[in-house]
Backbone as ProteinMPNN parsed JSONL, in Angstrom:
{"seq_chain_A": "MSEKKYYVVSRIAEQPQDKNNDVLKRAVWLDDTVVPGAPYFEAVWTMKDIPKGPPEHCHDFDEYIGFMSGDPSTEELGCEVTFWVDGEPVKFNKNTVLFIPAGVKHAPFTVLNVTRPVLNYSGGQAIGAYMREYEDGTRRNH", "coords_chain_A": {"N_chain_A": [[-168.389, 77.914, -38.681], [-167.237, 77.9, -41.968], [-168.592, 79.134, -45.108], [-169.387, 76.839, -47.691], [-167.519, 76.39, -50.686], [-168.108, 74.909, -52.841], [-170.189, 72.523, -54.601], [-171.984, 69.493, -54.278], [-173.721, 67.526, -56.33], [-176.027, 65.174, -56.203], [-178.563, 64.47, -56.714], [-180.542, 63.831, -59.415], [-181.655, 66.146, -61.715], [-184.621, 65.88, -63.025], [-185.769, 66.113, -66.349], [-188.335, 67.414, -68.572], [-188.485, 65.743, -70.871], [-187.692, 63.307, -69.898], [-189.694, 61.747, -68.809], [-191.473, 58.706, -68.999], [-189.649, 57.554, -70.823], [-187.963, 55.254, -72.626], [-185.812, 55.172, -74.227], [-183.743, 56.961, -73.619], [-181.782, 57.328, -70.684], [-181.4, 59.398, -68.087], [-178.35, 60.426, -66.671], [-176.898, 62.506, -65.383], [-177.526, 65.997, -64.65], [-176.777, 69.358, -64.884], [-177.084, 72.775, -64.424], [-177.698, 76.326, -64.37], [-180.162, 76.311, -63.1], [-180.009, 74.298, -61.275], [-177.667, 74.647, -59.706], [-176.959, 77.832, -58.822], [-175.299, 79.875, -61.151], [-173.805, 77.81, -62.203], [-172.182, 76.007, -64.908], [-173.589, 74.534, -67.911], [-174.144, 71.069, -68.054], [-174.722, 67.778, -69.091], [-175.521, 64.275, -69.053], [-176.58, 61.37, -70.662], [-177.698, 58.02, -70.92], [-177.905, 56.31, -73.881], [-180.167, 54.025, -74.845], [-181.603, 52.777, -76.836], [-182.28, 52.942, -80.408], [-182.202, 56.227, -81.86], [-184.071, 57.653, -84.063], [-184.369, 60.285, -84.971], [-183.024, 63.089, -83.628], [-183.138, 66.136, -81.608], [-184.412, 69.161, -83.21], [-182.641, 71.256, -85.632], [-180.597, 73.759, -84.184], [-179.077, 76.471, -82.297], [-176.689, 77.917, -79.992], [-175.837, 80.54, -77.648], [-173.382, 80.116, -76.626], [-170.277, 78.267, -76.532], [-170.328, 74.777, -77.178], [-169.746, 71.416, -76.186], [-170.139, 68.122, -77.357], [-170.449, 64.78, -76.736], [-169.952, 61.272, -77.396], [-169.733, 58.149, -75.94], [-168.503, 54.869, -75.597], [-170.305, 52.309, -73.911], [-168.894, 50.193, -73.085], [-165.971, 49.719, -71.522], [-163.76, 48.42, -72.585], [-163.39, 48.921, -75.231], [-163.208, 51.274, -77.991], [-165.219, 51.338, -79.757], [-168.475, 52.37, -80.37], [-170.815, 50.83, -80.475], [-172.937, 51.494, -81.986], [-174.212, 53.568, -84.667], [-173.637, 56.882, -85.421], [-174.972, 59.816, -86.784], [-174.439, 63.138, -87.035], [-175.517, 66.365, -87.513], [-173.77, 69.257, -88.363], [-173.662, 72.605, -88.893], [-175.166, 72.203, -91.208], [-173.901, 70.042, -92.394], [-173.417, 66.514, -92.548], [-171.892, 64.576, -90.009], [-170.355, 61.591, -89.532], [-169.922, 58.801, -87.365], [-168.643, 55.988, -85.449], [-167.179, 55.449, -83.26], [-165.748, 56.37, -80.029], [-166.275, 59.788, -79.602], [-165.888, 63.345, -79.593], [-167.499, 66.343, -80.212], [-166.877, 69.738, -80.96], [-168.698, 72.578, -80.786], [-168.798, 75.753, -81.805], [-170.126, 78.837, -80.412], [-173.173, 80.001, -81.805], [-173.082, 78.381, -84.089], [-175.058, 76.384, -86.104], [-176.529, 73.284, -85.266], [-177.481, 69.777, -85.135], [-180.291, 68.024, -86.571], [-179.663, 64.775, -85.045], [-178.868, 61.302, -85.536], [-178.987, 58.144, -83.95], [-178.241, 54.979, -84.54], [-178.759, 51.407, -84.846], [-178.152, 50.451, -82.242], [-176.379, 48.483, -80.041], [-175.585, 48.23, -77.453], [-175.641, 50.098, -74.337], [-174.901, 53.572, -74.777], [-173.003, 56.315, -73.783], [-174.009, 59.58, -73.885], [-173.006, 62.846, -73.788], [-172.987, 66.344, -72.927], [-172.044, 69.818, -72.783], [-171.388, 73.189, -71.655], [-170.556, 76.688, -71.276], [-173.056, 77.972, -70.446], [-175.042, 80.855, -69.912], [-177.076, 81.442, -67.313], [-180.1, 79.465, -67.405], [-179.938, 76.486, -69.42], [-180.394, 76.967, -72.818], [-181.922, 76.626, -76.05], [-181.754, 77.975, -79.324], [-183.977, 78.296, -81.937], [-184.71, 77.918, -85.488], [-186.948, 79.5, -86.081], [-186.59, 81.606, -84.412], [-187.372, 81.331, -81.796], [-186.609, 80.703, -78.34], [-185.88, 78.088, -76.208], [-185.87, 76.194, -73.198], [-184.088, 73.231, -72.971]], "CA_chain_A": [[-168.108, 77.11, -39.856], [-167.213, 78.756, -43.157], [-169.487, 78.772, -46.196], [-168.747, 75.962, -48.675], [-167.234, 77.011, -51.975], [-168.357, 73.906, -53.868], [-171.466, 71.83, -54.501], [-172.054, 68.094, -54.678], [-175.076, 67.307, -56.831], [-176.267, 63.742, -56.363], [-179.954, 64.326, -57.135], [-180.654, 64.126, -60.842], [-182.751, 67.063, -62.036], [-185.383, 65.299, -64.127], [-186.204, 67.042, -67.378], [-189.638, 66.981, -69.103], [-188.35, 64.665, -71.848], [-187.308, 62.073, -69.213], [-190.876, 60.996, -68.401], [-191.881, 57.598, -69.872], [-188.657, 57.478, -71.891], [-187.159, 54.033, -72.538], [-184.696, 55.326, -75.162], [-182.682, 57.672, -72.905], [-181.819, 57.308, -69.222], [-180.582, 60.511, -67.608], [-177.327, 60.114, -65.671], [-176.68, 63.741, -64.618], [-177.928, 67.276, -65.244], [-176.331, 70.512, -64.112], [-177.11, 74.095, -65.045], [-177.983, 77.411, -63.439], [-181.376, 76.019, -62.336], [-179.645, 73.336, -60.228], [-176.72, 75.387, -58.862], [-176.838, 79.169, -59.404], [-174.003, 80.203, -61.73], [-173.115, 76.618, -62.727], [-172.256, 75.804, -66.353], [-174.471, 73.456, -68.36], [-173.569, 69.752, -68.327], [-175.653, 66.663, -68.949], [-175.136, 62.985, -69.607], [-177.673, 60.405, -70.743], [-177.411, 56.736, -71.546], [-178.754, 55.991, -75.022], [-180.455, 52.604, -74.696], [-182.207, 52.296, -78.079], [-182.091, 53.835, -81.553], [-182.829, 57.551, -81.938], [-184.177, 57.902, -85.5], [-184.16, 61.713, -85.247], [-182.872, 63.847, -82.396], [-183.754, 67.46, -81.588], [-184.26, 69.922, -84.454], [-181.491, 72.158, -85.759], [-180.64, 74.9, -83.266], [-177.76, 76.972, -81.927], [-176.598, 78.488, -78.651], [-174.971, 81.718, -77.537], [-172.175, 79.663, -75.928], [-169.619, 77.095, -77.108], [-170.839, 73.53, -76.607], [-169.125, 70.161, -76.584], [-171.096, 67.025, -77.375], [-169.663, 63.564, -76.854], [-170.546, 59.938, -77.374], [-168.727, 57.261, -75.372], [-168.906, 53.472, -75.498], [-170.658, 51.775, -72.598], [-167.964, 49.092, -72.821], [-164.656, 50.352, -71.374], [-162.683, 47.68, -73.238], [-163.329, 49.254, -76.653], [-163.617, 52.613, -78.424], [-166.385, 51.168, -80.624], [-169.668, 52.804, -79.652], [-171.925, 49.884, -80.471], [-174.007, 52.162, -82.729], [-173.758, 54.475, -85.72], [-174.159, 58.225, -85.169], [-174.852, 60.876, -87.786], [-174.716, 64.391, -86.327], [-175.399, 67.468, -88.46], [-173.141, 70.48, -87.866], [-173.652, 73.629, -89.942], [-175.764, 71.623, -92.402], [-173.093, 68.935, -92.915], [-173.45, 65.33, -91.693], [-170.649, 64.016, -89.467], [-170.692, 60.206, -89.183], [-168.902, 58.11, -86.573], [-169.066, 54.828, -84.662], [-166.199, 55.312, -82.176], [-165.788, 57.471, -79.065], [-166.112, 61.047, -80.334], [-166.336, 64.602, -78.996], [-167.659, 67.439, -81.16], [-166.84, 71.078, -80.383], [-169.582, 73.426, -81.574], [-168.679, 77.146, -81.351], [-171.355, 79.621, -80.246], [-173.791, 80.486, -83.032], [-173.06, 77.396, -85.175], [-176.24, 75.524, -86.083], [-176.246, 71.855, -85.179], [-178.616, 68.868, -85.024], [-180.591, 66.889, -85.718], [-178.725, 63.666, -85.113], [-179.451, 59.969, -85.425], [-178.194, 57.089, -83.326], [-178.883, 53.791, -85.091], [-178.155, 50.086, -84.648], [-177.612, 50.403, -80.876], [-176.218, 47.118, -79.531], [-175.328, 48.335, -76.013], [-175.784, 51.495, -73.93], [-173.897, 54.545, -75.211], [-173.092, 57.532, -72.986], [-174.041, 60.824, -74.661], [-172.864, 63.939, -72.829], [-172.752, 67.654, -73.528], [-171.897, 70.878, -71.803], [-170.88, 74.47, -72.104], [-170.651, 77.781, -70.311], [-174.327, 78.678, -70.637], [-175.341, 81.908, -68.947], [-178.447, 81.157, -66.891], [-180.576, 78.126, -67.75], [-179.569, 75.991, -70.745], [-181.408, 77.344, -73.805], [-181.682, 76.412, -77.473], [-182.396, 78.948, -80.21], [-184.432, 77.586, -83.121], [-184.773, 78.634, -86.763], [-188.023, 80.495, -86.059], [-186.223, 82.664, -83.477], [-187.765, 81.027, -80.42], [-185.589, 80.159, -77.434], [-186.537, 77.214, -75.243], [-185.052, 75.314, -72.378], [-183.958, 71.855, -73.435]], "C_chain_A": [[-168.199, 78.004, -41.095], [-168.178, 78.225, -44.222], [-168.73, 77.911, -47.209], [-168.598, 76.689, -50.003], [-167.437, 76.021, -53.124], [-169.711, 73.257, -53.616], [-171.267, 70.38, -54.909], [-173.504, 67.847, -55.078], [-175.256, 65.81, -57.054], [-177.719, 63.456, -56.729], [-180.017, 64.721, -58.608], [-181.864, 65.02, -61.062], [-183.478, 66.516, -63.257], [-185.852, 66.397, -65.072], [-187.522, 66.538, -67.966], [-189.54, 65.799, -70.062], [-187.964, 63.331, -71.209], [-188.509, 61.185, -68.891], [-191.237, 59.946, -69.451], [-190.938, 57.424, -71.058], [-187.825, 56.216, -71.706], [-185.981, 54.06, -73.513], [-183.496, 55.945, -74.458], [-182.876, 57.529, -71.404], [-180.849, 58.367, -68.725], [-179.613, 60.026, -66.54], [-177.078, 61.326, -64.778], [-177.232, 64.935, -65.386], [-177.444, 68.372, -64.316], [-176.494, 71.751, -64.978], [-177.463, 75.103, -63.963], [-179.242, 77.165, -62.604], [-181.108, 75.039, -61.202], [-178.71, 73.988, -59.214], [-176.544, 76.767, -59.492], [-175.408, 79.46, -59.878], [-173.257, 79.029, -62.334], [-173.201, 76.57, -64.247], [-173.224, 74.659, -66.647], [-173.659, 72.184, -68.58], [-174.666, 68.719, -68.16], [-175.036, 65.408, -69.531], [-176.358, 62.079, -69.562], [-177.141, 59.121, -71.357], [-178.412, 56.546, -72.678], [-178.922, 54.481, -75.028], [-180.973, 51.963, -75.988], [-181.942, 53.322, -79.179], [-182.822, 55.163, -81.362], [-182.906, 57.881, -83.426], [-184.0, 59.366, -85.878], [-184.151, 62.462, -83.925], [-183.507, 65.22, -82.501], [-183.523, 68.217, -82.894], [-183.025, 70.82, -84.436], [-181.686, 73.371, -84.856], [-179.218, 75.401, -83.053], [-177.837, 77.555, -80.526], [-175.737, 79.747, -78.699], [-173.721, 81.395, -76.72], [-171.576, 78.488, -76.69], [-170.16, 75.852, -76.412], [-169.967, 72.37, -77.066], [-170.167, 69.071, -76.433], [-170.298, 65.758, -77.615], [-170.499, 62.305, -76.808], [-169.449, 58.98, -76.94], [-169.305, 55.846, -75.226], [-169.258, 53.099, -74.065], [-169.798, 50.595, -72.207], [-166.556, 49.679, -72.725], [-163.511, 49.62, -72.07], [-162.539, 48.03, -74.72], [-163.726, 50.708, -76.9], [-164.828, 52.555, -79.347], [-167.643, 51.498, -79.831], [-170.723, 51.713, -79.496], [-173.159, 50.524, -81.097], [-173.362, 53.002, -83.827], [-174.43, 55.822, -85.502], [-173.947, 59.084, -86.412], [-175.321, 62.149, -87.106], [-174.499, 65.534, -87.307], [-174.826, 68.694, -87.764], [-173.047, 71.445, -89.04], [-174.14, 73.057, -91.275], [-175.03, 70.44, -92.991], [-173.199, 67.723, -91.99], [-172.042, 64.899, -91.279], [-171.013, 62.618, -88.977], [-169.552, 59.574, -88.4], [-169.513, 56.932, -85.83], [-168.057, 54.504, -83.554], [-166.356, 56.486, -81.217], [-165.436, 58.77, -79.775], [-166.59, 62.212, -79.485], [-166.381, 65.644, -80.106], [-167.559, 68.751, -80.395], [-167.633, 71.984, -81.309], [-169.457, 74.859, -81.06], [-170.047, 77.831, -81.248], [-171.86, 80.091, -81.606], [-173.805, 79.507, -84.185], [-174.281, 76.486, -85.03], [-175.808, 74.063, -86.047], [-177.525, 71.091, -84.867], [-179.419, 68.973, -86.321], [-179.461, 65.873, -85.739], [-179.504, 62.367, -85.053], [-178.463, 59.071, -84.712], [-178.896, 55.794, -83.716], [-178.079, 52.532, -84.794], [-177.475, 49.966, -83.284], [-177.576, 48.954, -80.398], [-175.913, 47.078, -78.039], [-175.49, 49.805, -75.625], [-174.589, 52.346, -74.369], [-174.089, 55.797, -74.36], [-172.986, 58.744, -73.906], [-173.997, 61.965, -73.654], [-172.634, 65.244, -73.577], [-172.654, 68.695, -72.432], [-171.363, 72.137, -72.439], [-171.127, 75.531, -71.054], [-171.906, 78.604, -70.588], [-174.478, 79.735, -69.554], [-176.81, 81.747, -68.567], [-178.821, 79.735, -67.266], [-180.15, 77.772, -69.174], [-180.704, 76.284, -71.722], [-180.949, 76.972, -75.205], [-182.402, 77.499, -78.246], [-182.699, 78.248, -81.526], [-184.552, 78.521, -84.321], [-185.825, 79.741, -86.75], [-187.771, 81.623, -85.057], [-186.623, 82.407, -82.037], [-186.584, 80.469, -79.646], [-186.324, 79.334, -76.389], [-185.496, 76.465, -74.438], [-185.153, 73.93, -72.978], [-185.311, 71.257, -73.598]], "O_chain_A": [[-169.146, 78.776, -41.238], [-168.53, 77.046, -44.238], [-167.584, 78.204, -47.549], [-169.444, 77.496, -50.387], [-166.991, 76.265, -54.245], [-170.304, 73.423, -52.549], [-170.463, 70.084, -55.793], [-174.407, 67.951, -54.248], [-174.695, 65.248, -57.995], [-178.067, 62.312, -57.025], [-179.595, 65.813, -58.99], [-182.973, 64.686, -60.643], [-183.013, 66.668, -64.387], [-186.276, 67.469, -64.641], [-187.808, 65.345, -67.871], [-190.42, 64.938, -70.067], [-187.912, 62.316, -71.905], [-188.345, 59.977, -68.718], [-191.302, 60.247, -70.643], [-191.387, 57.173, -72.177], [-187.065, 56.11, -70.743], [-185.237, 53.084, -73.615], [-182.362, 55.513, -74.665], [-184.0, 57.6, -70.907], [-179.638, 58.255, -68.911], [-179.999, 59.307, -65.618], [-177.049, 61.198, -63.554], [-177.384, 64.891, -66.607], [-177.674, 68.322, -63.108], [-176.082, 71.763, -66.138], [-177.517, 74.766, -62.781], [-179.388, 77.738, -61.524], [-181.898, 74.955, -60.262], [-178.934, 73.895, -58.008], [-176.023, 76.862, -60.603], [-174.444, 79.315, -59.126], [-172.19, 79.213, -62.919], [-174.183, 77.039, -64.823], [-173.623, 73.917, -65.75], [-172.607, 72.217, -69.22], [-175.446, 68.772, -67.209], [-174.15, 65.465, -70.385], [-177.076, 62.025, -68.563], [-176.249, 59.14, -72.205], [-179.622, 56.612, -72.463], [-177.953, 53.74, -75.193], [-180.804, 50.764, -76.208], [-181.447, 54.419, -78.921], [-183.908, 55.217, -80.784], [-181.921, 58.341, -84.003], [-183.536, 59.669, -86.977], [-185.142, 62.471, -83.195], [-184.329, 65.454, -83.387], [-182.555, 67.949, -83.606], [-182.449, 71.102, -83.385], [-182.777, 73.935, -84.77], [-178.265, 74.819, -83.571], [-178.917, 77.671, -79.947], [-175.008, 79.984, -79.662], [-173.077, 82.297, -76.184], [-172.285, 77.789, -77.414], [-170.419, 75.867, -75.209], [-169.503, 72.348, -78.207], [-170.975, 69.089, -75.504], [-169.551, 65.668, -78.589], [-171.6, 62.28, -76.258], [-168.355, 58.991, -77.505], [-170.441, 55.663, -74.791], [-168.59, 53.522, -73.122], [-169.951, 50.049, -71.115], [-165.997, 50.095, -73.74], [-162.4, 50.147, -72.139], [-161.661, 47.494, -75.396], [-164.479, 51.3, -76.126], [-165.403, 53.59, -79.687], [-167.851, 50.964, -78.741], [-171.442, 51.678, -78.497], [-174.288, 50.148, -80.783], [-172.139, 53.127, -83.905], [-175.655, 55.899, -85.408], [-172.872, 59.074, -87.012], [-176.463, 62.234, -86.653], [-173.414, 65.664, -87.874], [-175.319, 69.121, -86.72], [-172.427, 71.138, -90.058], [-173.602, 73.381, -92.334], [-175.478, 69.877, -93.99], [-173.085, 67.872, -90.773], [-171.124, 64.863, -92.098], [-171.874, 62.468, -88.111], [-168.378, 59.772, -88.712], [-170.722, 56.873, -85.609], [-168.084, 53.415, -82.982], [-167.012, 57.476, -81.54], [-164.421, 58.85, -80.467], [-167.569, 62.095, -78.747], [-165.415, 65.809, -80.852], [-168.1, 68.867, -79.295], [-167.285, 72.142, -82.479], [-169.962, 75.16, -79.978], [-171.0, 77.44, -81.922], [-171.079, 80.524, -82.453], [-174.478, 79.762, -85.184], [-174.508, 75.895, -83.974], [-174.851, 73.664, -86.71], [-178.514, 71.66, -84.403], [-179.237, 69.921, -87.085], [-178.429, 66.088, -86.374], [-180.643, 62.326, -84.588], [-177.249, 59.223, -84.854], [-180.016, 55.536, -83.275], [-176.879, 52.59, -84.526], [-176.364, 49.447, -83.18], [-178.604, 48.279, -80.353], [-175.973, 46.014, -77.423], [-175.479, 50.672, -76.498], [-173.44, 51.907, -74.337], [-175.209, 56.29, -74.226], [-171.994, 58.911, -74.616], [-174.847, 62.048, -72.768], [-172.149, 65.252, -74.708], [-173.114, 68.49, -71.309], [-170.946, 72.152, -73.597], [-171.822, 75.297, -70.065], [-171.824, 79.786, -70.923], [-174.081, 79.521, -68.409], [-177.691, 81.901, -69.414], [-177.944, 78.887, -67.428], [-180.019, 78.649, -70.027], [-181.847, 75.895, -71.482], [-179.758, 76.996, -75.513], [-183.509, 77.903, -77.891], [-181.809, 77.679, -82.158], [-184.503, 79.744, -84.187], [-185.619, 80.801, -87.34], [-188.623, 82.492, -84.868], [-186.258, 83.175, -81.146], [-185.682, 79.849, -80.211], [-187.269, 79.81, -75.76], [-184.407, 76.147, -74.917], [-186.218, 73.523, -73.443], [-185.43, 70.094, -73.984]]}, "name": "protein", "num_of_chains": 1, "seq": "MSEKKYYVVSRIAEQPQDKNNDVLKRAVWLDDTVVPGAPYFEAVWTMKDIPKGPPEHCHDFDEYIGFMSGDPSTEELGCEVTFWVDGEPVKFNKNTVLFIPAGVKHAPFTVLNVTRPVLNYSGGQAIGAYMREYEDGTRRNH"}
């Protein structure tokens, strides 16, 4: 039998921030720690307001970040998102994907007035484990 050239990941790799969290429910997580050489991808259901997301940071890879309505009959998110990119607020309440080039600072973000679950997903061609670089120069895994 030949070696498989693909992976099926059906076990969600729980992250430290998932414990006792009623605001976010992890749907999927993929990175080099789950499948060696895999790109970074995650999706979480936002169940309640997020008054302030992670602090401003950047990556050494391009990243896409999306928000998608939990109701397939509408593009309306059922919440209001403000996402800071390069120090500028970007506001939206409809299905949206942001493309953040490598090295561009982004975050924090807010998700307010949540009336139904919203799918928040992100990904990029991270080399090794998914890492964030913060203002003080530290690099940490999600």
